[in-house]
N, C-alpha and C positions, 0 to 999 in steps of 0.2 A: 504493500500500500504506500509506504514511504517513497519507494522508488517511482511509483506511478505519479505521486504528487510532485516529486522532484522533476520528473520528465515534463509534466504539464507546466511547471514553473519555468523550466528552461525554454520550452517552446514559446511561452508567453513573452519571455525576455527577448528571444530572438526576433519575434514579430515586432516588439516595441522598438528594437534597435533598427529594424528594417524601415520603420516609419519615422526615424529620427529626422528632425528638421535639418536640412542641409545648410552649409555655409556657402557664401558667394564671394568671388574675388572681383573687385571693381577697380579698373584701371583709372587712376586719378590724374596721373601725369606720366609722360614718356619723353625720352630724349631731353631731359632737363639737365642744365649745368649744375644746379644745386637745388636743395629742398629746404625751405625755411619752416621750422616746426615750433609749436608751443605745447609743451608737455605739462599737464596739470596733475597734481597729486603724486603719489609714488609711481615711479616709472621703472621699466626694466627693458634692457636692450640685449637681445640674444643673437647668436650667429644662426642665420636661417638654415645653413647647411648642416652644422654639427649639433645645434641646440645648446652650445656652450654659452653661459651667461657672460656678457662682455662688460656691462655697466648697469648700475642701478643708482637711484637717487630720488630726490623729491623736488618737483616743479622746476622746469626750465622754461621760462616764459619766452625766450628768444634764442633759438639755437639753429645752426645751419649744418646740413649734411652736404658734403661735396666729395669729389674724387681727387685724391692726391697719391702719387706713387702707385697707381693702379689698384688702390683700395679705397674703401669708404673712410672718410674722416669726419668726426663730429667736432665742429668748431676748431678745425685744423688738427685735432687729435686723431692719429691713425687707429682704426679699429681692428686691423689685421684680417679683414674679410671683405668680400665684394657683395654680400647680401645679409641683411639683418631684419629682425622683427622687433617692432617697438610696441610696448604696452604701457598704458598710463591709467591709473585708477579713476581720475576725475575728468579726463578729456584729452583727446588728441587733436591738436589744431594744425592745419596746413595753410600757410600763407601764400597767396598768389597775387602779386601786386599789392594793392591795399586791402584785399579781401582775405579775411581769416575765416576758414570754414572748420567746424568741429565735427569729428567723426566718432562713431562707436567702433567696437571691435579692436583690431590692431592694424598696424601699418607694416607692409613688407616693402622694403626699399632695396633695390639691387642695381649693380652696374650692368647695363645692357651690352649688346654686341658692339654698339658704336662707341662705348666708353662713357656714355652718359647715364643718367639716373632714371629709373622707372619707379613709380610709387603706386602700390596696390593696397586698397583697403579690404581686409578680409573680415567678414562678420556674418552673423546668422541672417538667414534670408528675411525673416520678419522684421528685423532691425533695419536691414537695407531698405525694405519697402516703405518704412516710416519716412525715409529721406527722399523717396521717389514720388509718392502720391501728390504732395503739395506742389511739386515742381511740374507735374504733368497736368493737373486740373486744379482749379481754384477750390480751396477748402470749404467755401461757403455754398458749394453746389448741393443739390438734393442728395440725400444720403444714399438713395438707390443708385445714382450715377457714380458716387464715390465707391460704393461696393463693387459695381461692375468694373471700374478702373482698377480696384484692388485685385480682383480675380484676374483680369487681363494682364496686369503688371507681374503678378506672381507667376502666372502661366508662362509668360514670355521669359522671365528669369530662369525658370526651371528648364525651359527649352534651350536657352543659351548655355546653361550649365552642362546639359547633356551633349551639346555640340562643341564644347571647348577643346576637346582633344588634347594635344600636347602644349597648348598655350598656357602661360602662367597667369592668365586672367580669364574671366568669364564674360564680363560686359564692360563697356566704357561708361563714363559718368555723364555723357552728353547725348545729344540727339542721335548719335551713331547707334546707340542702344536705346536707353530711356534715361531721361534727365534725373540726376541724383544729386541732392544737396546736403547729404549727411545729416548729422544731428541738428545742424543749424536750420534745416528746412522743416523740421517736424511741426505738426499742428494737431491739436486735440481731436478735431472732427475727422481728419483722415486716419488718425490713430484708431478712432472708434470704428470706422469702416473696415480697417484691417482686422481688428479684434472680432468683429461680427462675421468675417469671412475667413478667419484664420485657417491656413493650410489648404484651402479650397482652390482648385485649379481646373482648367478645361483639358480633357483628354479625348483622343480619338485613336481607336485601335490600341488602347492601353498606353499611349504615349502623350506627353504634353504637346498641345498644338502650338505652332508658331503664331502666337496671339498678337499679331501686329495691330497697331492702332495709329490714328492720325487725328489732326485737329478737326477738319471738316471735309466731308466727302463731296460737297457740292450737289447733293441730290442722288448720288449713286456710288456705292463702293465699287472697288475694282477687283477683278480676278488677278490673283497673284502671278499668274503666268505672264501677264503683260508688263509686270514691273521687274520681277527677278527671274523670270523664265523657270519657275518652279510650279509643280502641279500640286494641288491640294483640293480634297473634297470639301473642306471646310471653308476655304477662302475663295469663294466663287464670285462674289460681287452681287449686290442686290440694290434695288431702288430704295432710297431712304428719304422719306418726306419730313423727317424730324429735325433736320438741321437747316431747313429753309429760313433764310434771313437771320440766322445766327451768325456770330462773328466768324469771319473767314469764308462765308458762303460765296460772296462775289468780290472780284477784284479786277483791276485793269492796270496795265503798264505800257508806257510809251518808250520806244527806242529809236535811236538813229542807226540806220543800217551800217554805217561805218564803224560804230562801236561794236556791233555784233561781228562784223567782218574781222576786226582786229582781234577779238577774243578767239574766233575760229582759227585764224592764222597762227596765233601764239600757241594754240593747242595742237598744231600739226595739220589742220585742215586748210588746204590751199584753195582759196576762193577770192575772186576779184570783187569789185564793187557790186553789192547785192541789188538785183532788180526786183526779185520777188521771193517770198517765203510762203509755202502752202503746206497744209496737213495732207500728207500722202496716204496715211492709213490711220484709222481709228479703231479702238477696241469696242466691244458691244456696249460698254458703259458710256461711250462718247468721248473718251480721252484720246488725245493724240498718241499714237504709237510710233509713227515715223513722219519726219519732216523732209520736204524737198525744197532746196534753195537753188535759184538761178542767178548767175552774175551777168555783167554787161558783155562778157565774151561768149555767152551762151554755154558756159560750163555749168554743170549740175552737181550738186552735193546732196546726198541723202544721208540722214543720221537719225538715230533713235531720239525720240522726244524727251525721254528721261535724261539722256546725256546732254541735250540742249538745255534742259532746265538746270542741271548741275553747273553747266558752263556759265550761264548767266547769273546763277545764284538761287538756291531753293527758297530763300525768303523774298526774292524779287519776283521770280516766276513761281508762284505759290503751288502750282500743280500743273499737270499736263492736260487738264480739262479746260482747254482754251480754243478760241478762234483767232485767226490772224487777219488783221485789216491793214493793208498797205496804203500809205499816204505819201507817195513820192519817195523821198529818201528816208522817210520815217515809217514806222509801223507800230500798230497797237496790238497787244495781246489782251483779249477780253476773256477773262477766265472765271471759273468757279472752283471752290474748294481750296483747302490748304493741307498739303501733305501728299503722300503716295497713294492714298485712297484704299489701301488694303486693310481688311479687318474692321475693327470697331471705329466708328466715327464718334469722336469725343463729344462734339457739339450735338450730334444726334442722340447720344446717350443722355445728355442733359435734357433734350426735348422729350425723350421717352419717359425719363423720370418725372419731368414736369407734368406729363400726361398720366401719371400714376402707374406706369409700368414698373414691375418688380425687377430686381437684379437678375434673376434667372431669365425673365422675358427679354431683357436687354441683351444679355449674352447670347441667347438662342437666336435672336434676330441677326446679330452680326457674325456669329460663329455657328451656323446651323449644322447640326449633326454631332457637335461636340457634347460631351457629357461632363457635368460638374462633379468632381470627386475630391474627397479629403485625402491629401497626399502624405500627411505625417501627423 
């Protein structure tokens, strides 16, 4: 009987361990000449490779890590290693210009292949999300929209952790992944949304879905195949009436054709003075997939609309959901939406929450076929 009880106990422990909350590695800085730190409370610095304790103390309000003699130096003091972990009981601050940002967890700082410094914040997933939500959506939004963002952000993070491979980080701290502001960004209302949805994520065929999201879809979300050439049963694109006239729904930009020509030429595209720009192909959602440009010498250039957007700037050309209107040597882009358009439309989630839709209803609308599951 005792053996049976012990076996049940061990099985329960194994199951609990399998459901343990994962940690996440956030790339804060890369290729930096130095890292300025503020360590509050008792701190400890260990060799990231050997685990050997290198230094301990209490509060260093202004200290600098740099590279000297091919090793890390703390305020010019050699540490005898090229990779360290820093822990501090009351706060880890990283200074970037005049901005001091506080972080939970610990910092891993190493000399990279270029001889410069990379800084990674390693912490528990739920703590990480506390610094993400207020940077992705306003904390005063309806709670159902905040809950939907909490699940989407958690799912996206789990997906990126699974995709990390040999990298020493899982996500970036900016729009390349999802925006993360550390402990400095946390807010009680988004904390509440995280507690209410703790450990819940979207899965499809037993795996976290790539739960992409964006600011405003302009009335129709996009099939992921037209943005990143990937196939997904979940990210198909759908008409969205909920973001109509919400921030980012409509936009317009005016350009001189010579400005665009110069950008194209500097990026390796050879084209003379531009006579015309037209949308050569659209996706079913209406977004431009391919653009065709003609110059005064009758030369033609065809390029992906997503590449054109990145070239002019993703905050200038807010989406590929646009029409082109030529006006002599000038042209207008008349567009809708803000972002790539794949997955959840954040302004649409606000609209659905304002219409009393629940968190599961919001997620099912933007990620149809995915199942909400408690992951740990």
